[in-house]
RODO-2510 file (C-alpha; in nm, 4 decimals, decimal comma):
residues 240
     n   res          X          Y          Z
     1     m     4,5625     9,9728     3,9967
     2     l     4,7381    10,3254     4,0602
     3     r     4,7485    10,4997     3,6834
     4     v     5,0168    10,7435     3,6690
     5     i     5,1714    10,9660     3,4414
     6     l     5,5085    11,0522     3,3988
     7     i     5,5803    11,4415     3,3484
     8     d     5,9234    11,5738     3,2674
     9     d     6,1349    11,7166     3,0015
    10     e     6,4356    11,4845     3,0145
    11     r     6,3774    11,1273     2,8308
    12     l     6,6769    10,9782     3,0439
    13     a     6,4421    11,1321     3,4018
    14     r     6,1845    10,9380     3,2360
    15     q     6,3197    10,6143     3,1628
    16     s     6,4412    10,6072     3,4989
    17     m     6,1168    10,6298     3,6475
    18     r     6,0222    10,4194     3,4112
    19     q     6,2544    10,1064     3,5335
    20     l     6,1922    10,2118     3,8998
    21     l     5,8074    10,2268     3,8836
    22     a     5,8551     9,8687     3,7102
    23     e     5,8900     9,6975     4,0306
    24     h     5,5744     9,8110     4,1689
    25     s     5,2725     9,5772     3,9651
    26     g     5,0023     9,8050     4,1295
    27     v     5,0857    10,1193     3,9308
    28     e     5,0405    10,1592     3,5267
    29     i     5,2172    10,4453     3,3618
    30     v     4,9329    10,5627     3,1370
    31     a     5,1310    10,8458     2,9567
    32     e     5,4333    10,9867     2,9239
    33     a     5,4577    11,3972     2,8583
    34     e     5,7893    11,6157     2,7969
    35     n     5,6212    11,9611     2,8390
    36     i     5,3172    12,1490     3,0063
    37     v     5,1239    12,1805     2,6889
    38     q     5,1974    11,7734     2,6593
    39     a     5,0926    11,7110     3,0206
    40     q     4,7868    11,8983     3,0081
    41     k     4,6255    11,6965     2,6906
    42     l     4,7086    11,4072     2,8236
    43     a     4,6008    11,4549     3,2026
    44     q     4,2611    11,5445     3,0512
    45     e     4,2564    11,2446     2,8038
    46     h     4,3399    10,9955     3,0242
    47     r     4,2393    11,1476     3,4242
    48     p     4,5305    10,9585     3,6399
    49     d     4,5183    10,8946     3,9803
    50     a     4,9008    11,0959     3,9961
    51     i     5,1390    11,2298     3,8511
    52     f     5,4905    11,2179     3,8872
    53     l     5,5865    11,6126     3,7758
    54     d     5,9104    11,7927     3,7362
    55     v     5,9363    12,1437     3,8294
    56     q     6,1476    12,3320     3,5932
    57     m     6,0652    12,2716     3,2510
    58     p     6,0621    12,4488     2,9091
    59     g     5,8249    12,7236     2,8829
    60     a     5,6202    12,6806     3,2034
    61     d     5,6765    12,4848     3,5529
    62     g     5,5056    12,2190     3,7194
    63     f     5,3307    12,4258     3,9501
    64     q     5,1638    12,6383     3,6539
    65     l     5,0591    12,2738     3,5180
    66     l     4,8822    12,2355     3,8509
    67     e     4,6984    12,5402     3,8071
    68     k     4,5468    12,4155     3,4739
    69     l     4,4039    12,0860     3,5745
    70     e     4,0539    12,0756     3,7565
    71     p     4,0575    11,8976     3,9431
    72     a     4,4579    11,8062     3,9861
    73     p     4,5633    11,4544     4,0073
    74     r     4,7633    11,3644     4,3550
    75     t     5,1038    11,4801     4,2983
    76     v     5,4327    11,3550     4,3700
    77     f     5,6865    11,5908     4,2312
    78     v     6,0049    11,4752     4,1521
    79     t     6,3179    11,7118     4,0976
    80     a     6,6985    11,7549     4,1087
    81     h     6,5938    12,0816     4,3286
    82     a     6,5386    12,1029     4,7025
    83     q     6,4240    12,4592     4,7366
    84     h     6,0870    12,4111     4,5904
    85     a     5,9723    12,1484     4,8402
    86     v     5,7643    12,4347     5,0809
    87     k     5,5764    12,5740     4,7788
    88     a     5,4749    12,1729     4,6878
    89     f     5,3523    12,1091     4,9943
    90     e     5,1428    12,4372     5,0191
    91     v     4,9833    12,3020     4,7158
    92     h     4,9198    11,9719     4,8671
    93     a     5,1916    11,7647     4,7039
    94     v     5,1903    11,3680     4,8284
    95     d     5,5251    11,3695     4,8500
    96     y     5,8681    11,5644     4,7171
    97     l     6,1556    11,3071     4,5704
    98     l     6,4809    11,4186     4,4589
    99     k     6,6932    11,2938     4,1671
   100     p     6,8332    11,0521     4,1794
   101     v     6,5268    10,8542     4,2833
   102     r     6,5861    10,6354     4,5356
   103     p     6,3685    10,2982     4,5373
   104     e     6,3265    10,3214     4,8631
   105     r     6,1754    10,6795     4,8747
   106     l     5,9855    10,6018     4,6041
   107     a     5,8284    10,3038     4,7524
   108     q     5,7590    10,5441     5,0301
   109     a     5,5797    10,7745     4,7925
   110     i     5,3585    10,5018     4,6173
   111     a     5,2995    10,3700     4,9668
   112     r     5,1491    10,7674     5,0292
   113     l     4,9532    10,7939     4,7238
   114     g     4,7202    10,4854     4,7807
   115     e     4,6321    10,6801     5,1392
   116     p     4,3381    10,8675     5,1449
   117     s     4,3448    11,2191     4,9616
   118     d     4,3165    11,5722     5,2207
   119     s     3,9950    11,6157     4,9950
   120     g     3,7819    11,2506     5,0401
   121     k     3,5607    11,1893     5,2885
   122     e     3,7392    10,9276     5,5038
   123     t     4,0813    11,0357     5,7138
   124     q     4,3710    10,8358     5,7945
   125     v     4,3780    10,8016     6,1537
   126     y     4,7322    10,6520     6,2534
   127     r     4,7891    10,3784     6,5405
   128     p     4,9745    10,4424     6,8412
   129     n     5,2677    10,1780     6,6928
   130     d     5,2954    10,3554     6,3874
   131     k     5,5311    10,5955     6,1679
   132     i     5,4944    10,9086     6,0321
   133     c     5,6343    11,0822     5,7157
   134     l     5,7570    11,4588     5,7977
   135     h     5,8625    11,6602     5,4616
   136     t     6,0846    11,9614     5,5243
   137     a     6,2688    12,1207     5,2426
   138     g     6,4921    11,8471     5,0723
   139     w     6,4333    11,5419     5,2722
   140     t     6,1832    11,3001     5,4168
   141     t     6,2182    11,1916     5,7937
   142     v     6,0575    10,8904     5,9277
   143     v     5,9722    10,8730     6,2668
   144     a     5,8157    10,6392     6,5188
   145     l     5,5071    10,8425     6,6911
   146     s     5,6367    10,6922     7,0310
   147     d     5,9674    10,8712     6,9657
   148     l     5,7522    11,2377     6,9140
   149     i     5,7319    11,4376     7,2733
   150     l     5,5179    11,7531     7,1542
   151     l     5,3788    11,9352     6,8892
   152     k     5,4041    12,3308     6,8947
   153     a     5,2296    12,5210     6,6287
   154     d     5,4697    12,7931     6,4691
   155     g     5,2191    13,0492     6,2630
   156     d     5,0710    12,8021     6,0256
   157     f     5,3585    12,5657     6,0775
   158     t     5,4167    12,2803     6,2974
   159     r     5,7027    12,2282     6,5130
   160     f     5,7534    11,8855     6,5934
   161     f     6,0113    11,7924     6,9295
   162     i     6,1501    11,4156     6,8739
   163     e     6,3531    11,1918     7,0969
   164     a     6,7245    11,2605     7,0093
   165     h     6,6398    11,4552     6,6862
   166     t     6,6457    11,8269     6,6461
   167     p     6,2798    11,9865     6,6466
   168     l     6,1300    11,9845     6,3021
   169     l     5,9359    12,2775     6,1641
   170     i     5,6947    12,0896     5,9287
   171     c     5,4933    12,2707     5,6481
   172     q     5,1339    12,2145     5,7756
   173     p     4,9159    12,3650     6,0878
   174     l     4,8615    12,1765     6,4414
   175     g     4,5191    12,0953     6,3511
   176     s     4,6089    11,8888     6,0607
   177     y     4,8118    11,6430     6,3009
   178     e     4,5317    11,6621     6,5621
   179     a     4,2836    11,5098     6,3240
   180     v     4,5125    11,2005     6,2690
   181     l     4,6949    11,0869     6,6011
   182     p     4,6133    10,8538     6,7689
   183     s     4,4066    10,9786     7,1098
   184     p     4,5595    10,8879     7,4063
   185     p     4,8056    10,8653     7,3576
   186     f     4,8102    11,2483     7,1676
   187     l     4,5755    11,5325     7,3420
   188     r     4,5726    11,8834     7,2302
   189     v     4,6358    12,0941     7,5502
   190     d     4,5856    12,4230     7,4135
   191     r     4,5542    12,6147     7,0251
   192     s     4,9175    12,5488     7,0174
   193     l     5,0192    12,2473     7,1553
   194     i     4,9881    11,8613     7,1519
   195     l     5,1546    11,6256     7,4220
   196     n     5,2271    11,2750     7,4205
   197     l     5,1090    11,1948     7,7209
   198     e     5,2983    10,9076     7,7520
   199     r     5,6395    11,1195     7,7686
   200     i     5,5098    11,2722     8,0878
   201     v     5,7470    11,2408     8,3710
   202     s     5,6263    11,4639     8,6407
   203     a     5,3769    11,7587     8,6861
   204     d     5,5158    12,0666     8,9549
   205     l     5,2044    12,2714     9,0194
   206     i     5,3932    12,6342     9,0474
   207     s     5,0567    12,8421     9,0797
   208     r     4,7127    12,7930     9,0192
   209     d     4,7757    12,9610     8,6774
   210     e     5,1082    12,7102     8,5760
   211     v     5,2715    12,3781     8,5890
   212     r     5,5952    12,2681     8,4734
   213     l     5,5887    11,9271     8,3180
   214     k     5,9039    11,7144     8,2411
   215     l     5,8587    11,5363     7,9688
   216     r     6,1118    11,2345     7,8911
   217     g     6,3391    11,3056     7,5765
   218     l     6,2786    11,7110     7,6521
   219     n     6,5996    11,9059     7,7983
   220     d     6,4140    12,1493     7,9562
   221     p     6,0660    12,2008     8,1547
   222     l     5,7369    12,2492     7,9409
   223     t     5,5589    12,5538     8,1458
   224     l     5,1707    12,5149     8,0892
   225     g     4,9168    12,7809     8,1840
   226     r     4,5662    12,7029     8,3377
   227     t     4,3618    12,6077     8,0433
   228     a     4,6384    12,3957     7,9143
   229     w     4,6862    12,2223     8,2315
   230     s     4,2896    12,1756     8,3451
   231     r     4,2444    11,9961     8,0060
   232     l     4,5794    11,7798     8,1176
   233     k     4,3709    11,6851     8,4093
   234     k     4,1114    11,5598     8,2338
   235     s     4,2928    11,2981     8,0548
   236     g     4,2912    11,1448     8,3916
   237     l     4,6789    11,0889     8,3969
   238     f     4,6968    11,2921     8,7311
   239     q     4,5423    11,2643     9,0799
   240     v     4,4467    11,5570     9,1772
***
């Protein structure tokens, strides 16, 4: 049973969440709070598995509450404001739901709450036929792993290149995906790049230090350096 606390200063918002959560037999609402002071006391008293937390509330916001909780429960933000999404995932929120909450999005959030946490000893490893939830500011996109072409590091973020989709910039480092994506078909060929080997159509060797790959679903060829090409050859995909 997943024990949760609802934290929102709007009574009608809490009522709506109660009704939505009533459809999930594995979830128990152990308390409700309408402000941060109340929420901190109830969280310390009940030690919930998770909290559904609004961002903007009188006196202090949801982020300030998380700073006061030690350890902080797994958190799903529920808010009418999309602009806080990046900060939410910086504090390791499990999900970010926009009001009015749709039942299918809530179901996804509850499923994610059932996964091992980042701080746990277990790491969820996806299977090749699985789908992955990609969180951007304002919405969540569910993508089949087979539709991923490549992942590229962009500072502390990761840019996903997806079949028939605009590239998505996700607020997670590339290494966090290396740990959970199945290998094969995914292979990290250098510090900044993970390839889906099943998407490689051909390789054109330009020189000993440069190779151009054609990947299914990617319009332009991808140029690899010596290190990446060496790791790619070790995958056994090419007879060289």
